[in-house]
ZAMARGU-4260 file (C-alpha; in steps of 0.2 Angstrom, whole numbers, plus 5000, padded with zeros to 4 digits):
<rodrens>
0) 4783/5194/5210 | 4790/5208/5200 | 4773/5218/5199 | 4772/5216/5219 | 4789/5222/5221
5) 4786/5235/5208 | 4771/5242/5217 | 4781/5245/5232 | 4795/5258/5228 | 4804/5257/5244
10) 4804/5237/5242 | 4810/5237/5225 | 4823/5250/5230 | 4830/5239/5243 | 4831/5222/5233
15) 4837/5231/5219 | 4851/5239/5230 | 4854/5223/5238 | 4855/5214/5221 | 4869/5226/5217
20) 4881/5219/5232 | 4878/5201/5226 | 4884/5206/5209 | 4898/5216/5216 | 4904/5201/5226
25) 4900/5188/5212 | 4913/5199/5203 | 4926/5202/5220 | 4925/5182/5222 | 4931/5180/5204
30) 4945/5191/5205 | 4950/5185/5222 | 4953/5167/5213 | 4960/5174/5199 | 4973/5185/5207
35) 4977/5169/5219 | 4982/5157/5205 | 4990/5169/5196 | 5000/5177/5210 | 5004/5158/5215
40) 5011/5154/5198 | 5023/5171/5197 | 5030/5168/5214 | 5033/5151/5209 | 5043/5159/5193
45) 5052/5172/5204 | 5056/5161/5219 | 5056/5142/5216 | 5042/5128/5217 | 5046/5119/5233
50) 5033/5114/5244 | 5040/5126/5257 | 5038/5141/5247 | 5022/5136/5240 | 5015/5135/5257
55) 5023/5152/5262 | 5012/5159/5247 | 4995/5151/5253 | 4999/5157/5271 | 5005/5174/5268
60) 4987/5175/5256 | 4976/5170/5269 | 4984/5180/5282 | 4982/5194/5271 | 4963/5190/5272
65) 4963/5189/5290 | 4971/5203/5294 | 4961/5213/5282 | 4944/5205/5291 | 4951/5209/5307
70) 4956/5225/5305 | 4941/5231/5295 | 4932/5226/5310 | 4940/5237/5322 | 4940/5250/5309
75) 4918/5248/5308 | 4918/5246/5328 | 4928/5263/5330 | 4924/5275/5317 | 4908/5268/5307
80) 4896/5278/5316 | 4908/5293/5313 | 4909/5293/5295 | 4902/5308/5286 | 4899/5297/5270
85) 4892/5280/5265 | 4903/5264/5269 | 4898/5260/5253 | 4912/5273/5246 | 4925/5267/5257
90) 4922/5249/5250 | 4923/5255/5232 | 4939/5262/5236 | 4946/5248/5243 | 4940/5236/5226
95) 4951/5250/5217 | 4965/5246/5227 | 4962/5229/5225 | 4964/5231/5206 | 4979/5242/5207
100) 4987/5226/5215 | 4986/5216/5198 | 5000/5227/5191 | 5010/5229/5208 | 5012/5213/5214
105) 5021/5205/5200 | 5033/5221/5199 | 5036/5217/5218 | 5039/5199/5217 | 5052/5205/5204
110) 5061/5217/5214 | 5061/5203/5226 | 5069/5192/5214 | 5082/5204/5210 | 5087/5205/5227
115) 5090/5187/5228 | 5097/5187/5211 | 5111/5199/5217 | 5115/5191/5234 | 5118/5174/5223
120) 5130/5182/5212 | 5140/5188/5227 | 5139/5173/5238 | 5133/5158/5239 | 5114/5157/5248
125) 5109/5141/5259 | 5094/5136/5257 | 5088/5142/5276 | 5092/5160/5271 | 5086/5160/5254
130) 5068/5155/5262 | 5069/5168/5275 | 5074/5180/5261 | 5060/5174/5250 | 5047/5173/5262
135) 5050/5191/5268 | 5047/5196/5250 | 5031/5186/5249 | 5025/5192/5265 | 5029/5212/5263
140) 5021/5208/5245 | 5005/5200/5248 | 4999/5204/5265 | 4996/5221/5262 | 4986/5217/5246
145) 4976/5203/5252 | 4971/5213/5268 | 4961/5225/5255 | 4952/5207/5249 | 4950/5203/5268
150) 4942/5221/5273 | 4928/5220/5258 | 4915/5209/5269 | 4915/5219/5286 | 4916/5235/5274
155) 4901/5229/5265 | 4890/5223/5278 | 4890/5241/5288 | 4887/5248/5271 | 4870/5237/5271
160) 4869/5239/5289 | 4869/5261/5286 | 4851/5258/5277 | 4839/5255/5291 | 4828/5246/5280
165) 4839/5229/5275 | 4837/5216/5284 | 4853/5212/5291 | 4853/5197/5302 | 4861/5185/5289
170) 4870/5198/5278 | 4887/5188/5280 | 4879/5173/5273 | 4872/5183/5259 | 4888/5191/5253
175) 4897/5174/5257 | 4885/5165/5248 | 4891/5178/5230 | 4909/5176/5235 | 4909/5159/5233
180) 4898/5160/5217 | 4911/5170/5210 | 4924/5160/5216 | 4917/5145/5206 | 4919/5156/5191
185) 4937/5163/5195 | 4942/5144/5197 | 4939/5140/5178 | 4936/5155/5167 | 4954/5163/5171
190) 4962/5144/5163 | 4955/5151/5145 | 4960/5168/5148 | 4979/5162/5152 | 4980/5151/5138
195) 4975/5165/5126 | 4982/5181/5135 | 4996/5175/5148 | 4995/5179/5164 | 5000/5198/5163
200) 4983/5199/5152 | 4973/5190/5163 | 4980/5202/5179 | 4972/5217/5167 | 4956/5209/5166
205) 4955/5205/5185 | 4961/5224/5187 | 4947/5230/5173 | 4934/5221/5183 | 4938/5228/5199
210) 4937/5246/5193 | 4921/5240/5187 | 4916/5236/5203 | 4922/5253/5212 | 4914/5262/5200
215) 4897/5254/5201 | 4898/5255/5219 | 4900/5274/5219 | 4886/5276/5207 | 4875/5265/5220
220) 4881/5277/5234 | 4875/5292/5226 | 4859/5283/5218 | 4854/5278/5236 | 4843/5288/5250
225) 4853/5301/5260 | 4863/5293/5275 | 4853/5290/5291 | 4836/5291/5283 | 4824/5282/5293
230) 4810/5277/5281 | 4795/5265/5289 | 4800/5247/5287 | 4789/5237/5275 | 4780/5224/5280
235) 4787/5207/5282 | 4806/5217/5286 | 4813/5220/5303 | 4828/5226/5310 | 4841/5213/5315
240) 4839/5206/5331 | 4849/5208/5345 | 4865/5198/5349 | 4859/5180/5355 | 4864/5176/5372
245) 4870/5158/5369 | 4889/5157/5372 | 4899/5167/5363 | 4916/5158/5359 | 4909/5141/5354
250) 4906/5146/5336 | 4923/5154/5335 | 4930/5136/5339 | 4919/5129/5325 | 4923/5141/5313
255) 4944/5137/5317 | 4941/5119/5315 | 4929/5119/5300 | 4944/5131/5290 | 4958/5120/5298
260) 4948/5104/5291 | 4943/5110/5275 | 4960/5117/5269 | 4970/5101/5276 | 4957/5090/5267
265) 4960/5099/5251 | 4979/5095/5253 | 4976/5079/5255 | 4963/5077/5241 | 4975/5083/5229
270) 4988/5068/5233 | 4972/5056/5233 | 4966/5061/5216 | 4980/5065/5207 | 4984/5047/5199
275) 4967/5048/5193 | 4965/5065/5186 | 4983/5069/5184 | 4996/5082/5189 | 4988/5096/5176
280) 4982/5112/5181 | 4964/5109/5175 | 4965/5094/5187 | 4968/5104/5202 | 4955/5118/5195
285) 4942/5103/5193 | 4945/5099/5213 | 4945/5117/5216 | 4930/5121/5206 | 4922/5106/5214
290) 4924/5111/5230 | 4919/5129/5227 | 4902/5124/5218 | 4897/5112/5232 | 4902/5125/5244
295) 4889/5137/5236 | 4876/5125/5235 | 4878/5123/5253 | 4877/5140/5255 | 4861/5143/5246
300) 4853/5127/5256 | 4857/5136/5272 | 4850/5154/5266 | 4833/5143/5262 | 4834/5133/5280
305) 4838/5149/5291 | 4821/5158/5286 | 4813/5147/5297 | 4825/5137/5307 | 4837/5142/5318
310) 4844/5126/5326 | 4854/5111/5317 | 4853/5093/5323 | 4868/5087/5330 | 4867/5074/5316
315) 4876/5087/5305 | 4891/5087/5314 | 4891/5069/5314 | 4888/5066/5295 | 4904/5078/5293
320) 4916/5063/5299 | 4906/5052/5285 | 4906/5065/5271 | 4924/5068/5274 | 4929/5050/5272
325) 4919/5047/5256 | 4934/5052/5246 | 4941/5035/5252 | 4928/5028/5242 | 4930/5038/5226
330) 4951/5034/5226 | 4949/5015/5231 | 4958/5008/5217 | 4946/4994/5215 | 4932/5007/5210
335) 4929/5008/5193 | 4922/5026/5187 | 4927/5042/5177 | 4939/5054/5185 | 4925/5068/5186
340) 4915/5058/5196 | 4929/5054/5208 | 4929/5071/5212 | 4911/5074/5215 | 4910/5058/5226
345) 4924/5063/5236 | 4924/5082/5238 | 4907/5088/5235 | 4897/5080/5249 | 4907/5086/5263
350) 4910/5104/5253 | 4892/5107/5254 | 4889/5102/5271 | 4904/5113/5275 | 4896/5129/5265
355) 4880/5127/5275 | 4888/5126/5293 | 4903/5143/5290 | 4890/5155/5285 | 4878/5149/5298
360) 4891/5150/5312 | 4895/5166/5306 | 4879/5173/5306 | 4874/5164/5321 | 4889/5174/5331
365) 4888/5190/5321 | 4870/5193/5319 | 4874/5205/5305 | 4885/5215/5317 | 4901/5219/5304
370) 4913/5219/5320 | 4908/5202/5325 | 4909/5195/5307 | 4925/5202/5304 | 4933/5195/5318
375) 4925/5177/5315 | 4929/5177/5297 | 4946/5181/5303 | 4946/5164/5315 | 4940/5154/5300
380) 4956/5160/5291 | 4967/5156/5304 | 4961/5139/5304 | 4964/5139/5284 | 4981/5145/5286
385) 4987/5132/5301 | 4976/5116/5293 | 4987/5115/5274 | 5004/5117/5285 | 4999/5105/5297
390) 4992/5091/5284 | 5007/5094/5272 | 5023/5095/5283 | 5016/5082/5297 | 5002/5073/5294
395) 5004/5065/5276 | 5023/5063/5277 | 5021/5053/5294 | 5005/5043/5292 | 4999/5044/5274
400) 4983/5051/5265 | 4970/5039/5273 | 4975/5041/5291 | 4977/5059/5288 | 4959/5059/5282
405) 4953/5050/5296 | 4962/5061/5309 | 4955/5077/5300 | 4937/5069/5301 | 4938/5064/5320
410) 4933/5081/5327 | 4917/5080/5320 | 4913/5064/5328 | 4917/5072/5345 | 4907/5086/5340
415) 4892/5076/5338 | 4895/5067/5355 | 4896/5083/5366 | 4881/5092/5356 | 4867/5095/5370
420) 4854/5089/5358 | 4862/5071/5359 | 4859/5066/5377 | 4844/5057/5379 | 4836/5054/5363
425) 4841/5037/5357 | 4836/5037/5338 | 4848/5053/5335 | 4861/5042/5347 | 4858/5026/5337
430) 4860/5037/5321 | 4876/5043/5326 | 4882/5026/5331 | 4878/5022/5316 | 4889/5035/5306
435) 4902/5031/5318 | 4902/5012/5312 | 4899/5017/5294 | 4916/5030/5295 | 4926/5015/5304
440) 4921/5004/5290 | 4925/5016/5277 | 4942/5020/5283 | 4947/4999/5285 | 4939/4994/5271
445) 4945/5004/5257 | 4961/5002/5247 | 4972/5017/5243 | 4982/5017/5226 | 4999/5010/5231
450) 4990/4993/5236 | 4990/4988/5216 | 5007/4987/5217 | 5013/4968/5225 | 5030/4972/5226
455) 5034/4992/5232 | 5044/5003/5243 | 5033/5020/5248 | 5042/5033/5255 | 5030/5050/5259
460) 5039/5066/5262 | 5030/5085/5262 | 5033/5087/5243 | 5025/5070/5238 | 5021/5051/5240
465) 5035/5041/5232 | 5033/5023/5224 | 5047/5012/5217 | 5040/4996/5209 | 5042/4982/5196
470) 5058/4971/5193 | 5072/4971/5181 | 5071/4982/5167 | 5051/4984/5170 | 5055/4995/5186
475) 5045/5011/5186 | 5045/5026/5197 | 5028/5033/5202 | 5027/5052/5210 | 5009/5054/5217
480) 5004/5042/5208 | 5010/5048/5190 | 5023/5037/5181 | 5041/5049/5180 | 5051/5036/5172
485) 5057/5019/5167 | 5073/5010/5163 | 5076/5018/5146 | 5094/5022/5135 | 5086/5037/5132
490) 5092/5044/5149 | 5109/5038/5145 | 5110/5047/5129 | 5105/5063/5138 | 5122/5062/5147
495) 5133/5054/5134 | 5128/5061/5116 | 5126/5079/5125 | 5145/5078/5134 | 5151/5071/5118
500) 5146/5086/5107 | 5155/5098/5117 | 5168/5108/5108 | 5181/5106/5123 | 5184/5092/5136
505) 5171/5093/5150 | 5174/5098/5169 | 5157/5096/5175 | 5141/5096/5173 | 5122/5098/5182
510) 5108/5087/5181 | 5090/5096/5183 | 5078/5081/5189 | 5085/5066/5197 | 5071/5052/5192
515) 5078/5034/5192 | 5097/5042/5194 | 5102/5034/5177 | 5107/5052/5169 | 5117/5057/5184
520) 5125/5039/5185 | 5129/5040/5168 | 5136/5058/5169 | 5147/5051/5182 | 5156/5039/5171
525) 5165/5053/5163 | 5178/5056/5177 | 5170/5074/5182 | 5160/5083/5196 | 5141/5080/5193
530) 5128/5089/5203 | 5110/5084/5202 | 5095/5093/5210 | 5078/5086/5212 | 5063/5094/5221
535) 5057/5079/5229 | 5068/5073/5245 | 5062/5054/5244 | 5067/5054/5225 | 5085/5052/5228
540) 5083/5038/5240 | 5076/5026/5229 | 5092/5028/5219 | 5098/5010/5224 | 5081/5002/5220
545) 5085/5004/5202 | 5102/5002/5201 | 5113/4991/5213 | 5129/5000/5212 | 5118/5015/5218
550) 5130/5017/5237 | 5145/5016/5227 | 5139/5031/5215 | 5132/5041/5231 | 5151/5037/5238
555) 5162/5046/5225 | 5168/5063/5227 | 5163/5068/5212 | 5144/5065/5215 | 5133/5079/5224
560) 5114/5076/5226 | 5106/5094/5231 | 5087/5092/5234 | 5080/5109/5229 | 5071/5115/5213
565) 5081/5116/5198 | 5078/5134/5194 | 5079/5141/5210 | 5095/5131/5213 | 5103/5142/5199
570) 5097/5156/5205 | 5107/5155/5223 | 5123/5149/5216 | 5137/5158/5207 | 5145/5140/5199
575) 5147/5138/5179 | 5146/5123/5171 | 5151/5114/5155 | 5134/5105/5154 | 5116/5107/5159
580) 5105/5094/5157 | 5084/5096/5160 | 5073/5081/5160 | 5057/5090/5168 | 5045/5078/5174
585) 5031/5070/5164 | 5017/5074/5156 | 5024/5088/5146 | 5009/5099/5152 | 5012/5095/5172
590) 5006/5109/5183 | 5022/5121/5185 | 5032/5110/5171 | 5034/5126/5160 | 5046/5134/5171
595) 5059/5122/5166 | 5054/5125/5146 | 5052/5144/5147 | 5064/5157/5139 | 5067/5165/5157
600) 5073/5147/5162 | 5084/5146/5147 | 5092/5164/5151 | 5096/5157/5169 | 5106/5141/5162
605) 5117/5152/5148 | 5121/5163/5163 | 5129/5147/5172 | 5137/5140/5156 | 5155/5139/5154
610) 5160/5147/5136 | 5154/5135/5122 | 5144/5126/5138 | 5127/5115/5131 | 5110/5114/5137
615) 5104/5097/5135 | 5083/5101/5136 | 5071/5084/5132 | 5054/5085/5127 | 5043/5072/5125
620) 5033/5073/5111 | 5020/5085/5114 | 5008/5092/5102 | 5013/5105/5088 | 5009/5121/5098
625) 5021/5113/5112 | 5035/5108/5099 | 5033/5125/5091 | 5033/5135/5108 | 5049/5126/5115
630) 5057/5127/5098 | 5054/5147/5100 | 5061/5149/5117 | 5077/5141/5113 | 5078/5148/5098
635) 5077/5166/5107 | 5089/5161/5121 | 5103/5153/5113 | 5110/5158/5095 | 5114/5138/5090
640) 5102/5125/5094 | 5100/5107/5088 | 5088/5095/5087 | 5088/5076/5088 | 5076/5061/5089
645) 5078/5050/5104 | 5086/5031/5100 | 5068/5025/5104 | 5061/5036/5091 | 5050/5046/5102
650) 5054/5063/5111 | 5067/5078/5106 | 5084/5081/5113 | 5086/5101/5111 | 5105/5106/5111
655) 5108/5125/5114 | 5124/5134/5115 | 5130/5151/5112 | 5144/5144/5102 | 5142/5133/5087
660) 5139/5115/5093 | 5150/5103/5085 | 5144/5092/5069 | 5153/5075/5072 | 5150/5057/5064
665) 5148/5043/5076 | 5165/5038/5077 | 5171/5055/5082 | 5160/5056/5096 | 5166/5038/5101
670) 5184/5044/5102 | 5179/5056/5115 | 5172/5046/5126 | 5180/5038/5141 | 5179/5018/5141
675) 5168/5017/5157 | 5156/5030/5147 | 5155/5018/5133 | 5152/5003/5143 | 5138/5012/5153
680) 5130/5020/5136 | 5128/5001/5129 | 5122/4993/5145 | 5103/4993/5139 | 5108/4996/5122
685) 5097/4996/5108 | 5112/4999/5095 | 5123/4984/5093 | 5137/4993/5094 | 5142/5010/5101
690) 5143/5017/5084 | 5125/5010/5080 | 5120/5018/5094 | 5127/5036/5093 | 5121/5033/5074
695) 5102/5032/5080 | 5105/5050/5086 | 5114/5058/5072 | 5105/5050/5059 | 5089/5058/5067
700) 5092/5077/5067 | 5080/5090/5061 | 5081/5108/5059 | 5074/5118/5074 | 5064/5129/5063
705) 5054/5116/5056 | 5048/5112/5072 | 5045/5133/5075 | 5038/5132/5057 | 5024/5122/5062
710) 5014/5134/5070 | 5025/5151/5068 | 5011/5161/5077 | 5012/5151/5094 | 5020/5161/5107
715) 5038/5154/5112 | 5035/5147/5129 | 5038/5160/5142 | 5032/5162/5161 | 5020/5172/5156
720) 5015/5162/5143 | 5015/5143/5148 | 5009/5135/5132 | 5013/5117/5136 | 5002/5120/5153
725) 4985/5127/5146 | 4980/5119/5131 | 4961/5115/5134 | 4957/5127/5119 | 4967/5115/5108
730) 4962/5098/5116 | 4954/5084/5108 | 4940/5087/5116 | 4936/5101/5104 | 4935/5090/5088
735) 4918/5095/5084 | 4922/5113/5080 | 4939/5112/5074 | 4939/5096/5065 | 4956/5088/5063
740) 4969/5088/5074 | 4979/5098/5061 | 4965/5109/5058 | 4961/5113/5078 | 4979/5116/5080
745) 4979/5130/5065 | 4963/5138/5071 | 4971/5138/5089 | 4988/5147/5083 | 4976/5159/5075
750) 4967/5162/5090 | 4984/5166/5097 | 4989/5177/5084 | 4972/5188/5085 | 4975/5189/5105
755) 4991/5195/5104 | 4988/5209/5092 | 4991/5226/5096 | 4999/5221/5110 | 5022/5220/5112
760) 5027/5203/5104 | 5045/5205/5108 | 5054/5187/5111 | 5037/5178/5103 | 5047/5175/5087
765) 5064/5167/5084 | 5078/5178/5079
</rodrens>
């Protein structure tokens, strides 16, 4: 093959240059997903982790892609033929500007955060006002930069079309295939970069790659023949055919539907698979990577199929419904299989089919015309914007996961029934009926996660599916299938021990994360106003399932329940508290949980503490890196830090303050507690007496410096270095190269130290 290409210089040059475009879009797709992942986390840190805010960020990202694709198509139509230079040079400029966005987006988010912070310091901001302001900041930041990303495909298609030797009819699918391959890598590799270099270092890597694309594209434009050259066409190659005569708009309708359904299903997939894979960044990355890899495979199959075919079977559209419902089989509670197999079965086949039909529809509608391709891609992106919003805010809260999947699969059955190829062909009609029957069987015969709990109360909202189950002291709270908490005296001691440790009598308290409401309920027994903040609207509604006196507690004028992101809540209020108690949702590495463990969060809490106020931070065990990282963040944020084991001998209570935290004996602590608080503290033991209960804490104090000294080179946990969430390099799966757990931790710490060499380490070490 290589000899035959080299024997024809014209063909060889064409293939060589086309391969450059493929490389450009592999790298560009990688950078696009890298930026999306990092920008999402930066926006969460600056504006909150609420579902509405996350939806705004995703919508603005997709909207920017659509606007850019549409605008680039209009530009090419109006000015493409008038340009006096190759379009690839304009493409190179766009890639260079995308690289600039790596530094500008974090800065612009920071400016928006500063505006909101100033507003909150002057007067309390309502939730609606906050969303409008934050949404405007996100839109003004992301849409222009993402528009540049969306413009790349129309510009590259025109650049390819400027050379008359290229076969352009399928140029969209060619670039789409490369872009998806890069996106697959972008869903995996950045996770390791973030672990070693943080978000800022990962963004710098993306910017360098964009610069390399721009430089290489300029070099390719210099090496190519002069614009407008009309070399004879080699044998086997032909110009793009005329635009087909079939109806123009129907492919656009299907492109909107594929974007809408696919992105809507992604939202449902996360709900379905979280009980099996956990709420970790790696779990979400596994779903995303599977989706993108399968899309790549489907696109490659289309590229091969389209060489000799131009009309698909109506069975393809009908099969999309059944393939979409495979996720219900993969998440059936009675099915036993590894979590990775569940994702491959539930996500892979449908995504491969979508990877086949999406470039097929764009190629069919555009026939290589970059103007039409840009508009078609924009329509597909519009579906991608609306799909998650409808699925997340309308379908899931109202009808649940299974019915949502069925509703999203329904259009494909209608598509098959309405196909012209369906009428009058009995075998094909019978096959479609069989697919319909199989789809109905999957829907009605599968059982979802909640059915394993005979006694349960289930609530759904746009944030999560929440299950309350169990009896007596064995009650459990599940959020999206993940156990959040149980009835334990640890949650009582978060309130009582902290309030008793103040150097003055408490006047109020703030609890971040409601859980079963135990800490909130215990703090109220001190007779002071207590505000509790939780992200999930359904969680506080289950308070009475765990505590029979919940109605009386909520009726107290001292009790205030707020549904909001705890960090965002502090950003938008001017209030100050004697005690702030933080109990982030498990597991320790849950996606987004680092925002409640970071130095930046602790700095925010410090600003809202009264003089002598105390932050109480709960940390389940974690590994040595997490313990060291959290200890470093606390020590960097508070001059005085004390650490205690819990009354059940697992997990850590961190107390931080700007003033010395008094060292008191159990009897001294007990003397500061009102009788109602003492009674509540002893409700579940385990101490035989109140003094013994408090002694279980006092006797298990250790130095924060001890925890920090375990791995001193581990960066203090910050918004930029979320050590608890990104832990694959120190995971037990690396036992082979790293040996024992302790050795693995030491090797990982050394990697972090080396990765930080030459960079500023301000705030990375304790005082």
